[in-house]
N, C-alpha and C positions, 0 to 999 in steps of 0.2 A: 818794188814800188807799191806804195799804199793804194789800195782799191777802195771803192765805195759801193754800197748797196742801198737801194731804196725799197721800202716796203710799207704796207698799210697797217695801222693799228687803230682799234676802236677804244675810245676813252670817253666815259660818261655819255655814251650814245652818239658820239661824234667820231667820224672817221678822219684820221690824220695820216699823211704820208711823211715818213721819217727817212733820214739818210744817215748812215753810220759808216765811218771810215774803219778799215781793218787791214791787217797784214796777215797773210796766210801762207804757210810753208810746211813742208814735211809730209810724212805718210804714217798711216796707222789709225788707231781710234782717235776721234776728234777731241781736242782739248781747247776750251775757251779760256782766255786769259783776260782778267779784269783789273785795271789799275785803280789807284786811289784818287781822292779829290785833288783837283788842280794838276794832275799829271796827264800823261798820254801813253799810248801803247808802247812807245819806245822805252818805258821803264823796264820792259821785259827783254830788251835786246840782249843783255848779257847771258840770259838762260835759253833763249830760243834756239840757238844752234845745238845746244845740248839736249833739247827736248825733241827737235824735229826728226831725228832718226827713228824715233819710236812713236811719235804722235803727229797727227794732222793738226798743227798749231794754228789757232785763230786768235790773234791779239787785236783787241778793238779799242777805239777811242769812244768812251761812253758819251752819250748825247750831251752837248754843251762843253765838251773837253776835246783837246787836240784839234783835229780838223773836222770833227763831227758837229754839224749844226745843233743848236740848242733845241729843246722841246718846244713845240708850238704853244702859243698862248692858250691857257685853259688846261694844259697838262702839267701836273705837279712833278717835282723832282723827288717824290717819295718812293718808298719801297713798293707800295701798291700799284704804282704806275710803271716804274723802271723795270721791275722783274718781268711783267708781261711783255714789255718792249724787248727785253733780251730773249724771251721765248720766241717772239715773232721774228727777231733777227736770225735766230738759229734756223727757223723754218725757211726763211728767205735764202739762207746759205745752203739749204739742203742737208742740214745737220740735225739728227734726232738724238736727244739726250746725250750731249757731250759730257766728258769730264770737265770740271771747271776748277780753276785756281784763281784766287783773287787776293789782292793786297789792300789792307785798310778798308776804305769804302768798298772796294772790289771784293774783299773778303766777306764783308757783311752781305753783299749782294749774292755771292757764291753760296753762303749758308741759306739765304732765303730761296734761292733756286733749288737747293737740296731739300728744303722743307716742303717745297711745292712739287717734289719728285720730277723736276724738269731736267735733271742731270743724273749721270751714273755714279759720280763720286765728287767729293768736295775737298779741296785743299785751301785753307784760309790762313794767310800770312798776316799776323797782327791785325785781325779783323776788328772793325769798329763795332760798338754796341755792347761791350762788356765792361763799361766804365761805371764809376760812381759819378754823381753829379759834379763833384769837385774835379774829378779827372776829366770829365767831358769839357767843363769850362776851361781848364788848362789847355787841353788839346785844341779846342776851337780858337782860343786866344792866340795860341802859337800859329795856327794856320792863317788867321786874319793878319797877324804881324808879317808873316811871310808874303802874303798877297799884297799888303801895302808896300812892302819893300820892293817887290817885283814891279809894281805900278810906278813907283817913284824913281827907280834906278835908271839913269840915262843909259842908252845902249852902249856907248863907248866905255863907260865905267864897268858895265856888266862884262863886256868883252875883256877888259883889262883884268878884272878879278878872276875870270875863268882861266887865265893863262898860268896861274900859279896854284900850287896845292893849298896854300893858305887862303887864297881868294876863293877857291872852290869850296873850302870848308866854311867860309863866311856865307856863301850862297846856299849850300845844301847840307851843312853840318847837322841841321835839325832832323834830317831824314836818313842820312847815311852815316854809318860808323866809320867808314873809310872813304870820305869824299874825294880824296886825292886820286883814287882809282878811276873816277869818272872822267871821261875825256872833256877838254874845254868846250868842244862843240856840243856835246850832250848836255853839259851844265847850262850853257846859254839857251839851248833849245827848250829844256824843261823849265827854265826860269821864264822864258817867253810864253810857254804853254800855261803856266800859272797866271801870268799877267793877262792873257787873252781868253781865259776860260769863262765863257759866257754863262755857264751853269754853276759857277762857284758859289755865289751867295745864296741862290735858291736851294742848292743842295745842302749847304750848311744850315740854313733855316729849317729845312725839312728834317734834318738829323737831330734837332734839339731835343726831341722827346723820345728818341729811338733807344730801345733796349732789346737785346736778343734774349728771350726768356724761354724759348721752346726747344725741346729735344729734336734731333733729326734721326729718328730710328730707322733701321733697315737700310742704311746707306753708308758706305765707307766715308768717314770724315776724318781729316787730319787738320789739326790746329797747330801752327808753328809760330814761335815768338822769338825775336831777336833778343839776345841777352843785353844789348846796348840800345834798345829802343827807347828814345827820349821823348817820343810823342805819345804813344799808348804804352804805358809801363807794363813790364812783363808779368806782373802779378795778375793782370787781367786775363792772362792765359789760364790761370788756375780757376778763375770764375767760369771761363768758357768750358773747361773740363767738367766742372760741376753741373753746368747747364746741359751739356751734351756728354753724358757719362760714357757712351761708347766710342767717343772720339779718341784718336791717337794724338797725344800732346807731345810736340817735339820742340826742344830747345835749339836755337840757332846761335851757337857761341860766336861772339865777336861781331854780330850783325845788328844793324840799326833797324829803323822802322820800315825802310824799303830794302829788304835783304838781298834782292836779286843782284844788286851791284856789289855788295860786300862779300858774298861768297856764292858765286853762280853755281859752282859744282854741287855744293851742299843743297841749295834750293832746288836745283833740277832733280837731284836724287830724291828729295822729300816729295816733290810733285809726282815723279814717276812711280815711286813706291806706293803713294797714296792712291794712284789711279790704276794699279794692277789688280 
């Protein structure tokens, strides 16, 4: 059952109380899992059972996504705000310098946590921030279209589409290479999560000028990219390797932008190898 934790954060001299929803299971060294924009912690469900025997797995709903409330007025959804929030969250959970794995937006946040030496290792799956301007506009346009569709789609139509493999491809084919593998219930839940994400537009606006341009020296870093990623094209992985020369660059054959569903065993192995 999803739990929630509340903690205080200082932002621009003002103290705010935040609440974050999370799922925690397993044993071993702590591993923080961060989802992408418009998603929720359940994106990691296919790999959590494979990680839990070796890691204390903490999968969270980022602020403004899933069942985590949005950031208070006056707090921006940018890296300078969200990264310290994640650090404060770890402290509230009694976790010191966890391993971290993130997908898309979560991958960018994971790299920023690594750059700040707040974690032990980083695994970034198709991380944001290595795009050209044209690639960024394409990705943001696709995300906005998905959001508009989620807002416009009547629930009975959504439920009907999710019952068939073809319908699940309509709903989630932009992020999964194998959408038919996702259960109807999971597809409906993540479409609703996208619809109800209060932090979606503010996060997207904050990401407009983001580029990850710094190395992450002295820390184990893995960057993995799906060969069938239709949102952030796999050539961005080469740019990530140039930016972070010491990183291990891994290809995920047959995987889309959210690879945890497409090949759970491979993704779990990449995360565990990267955090050893």
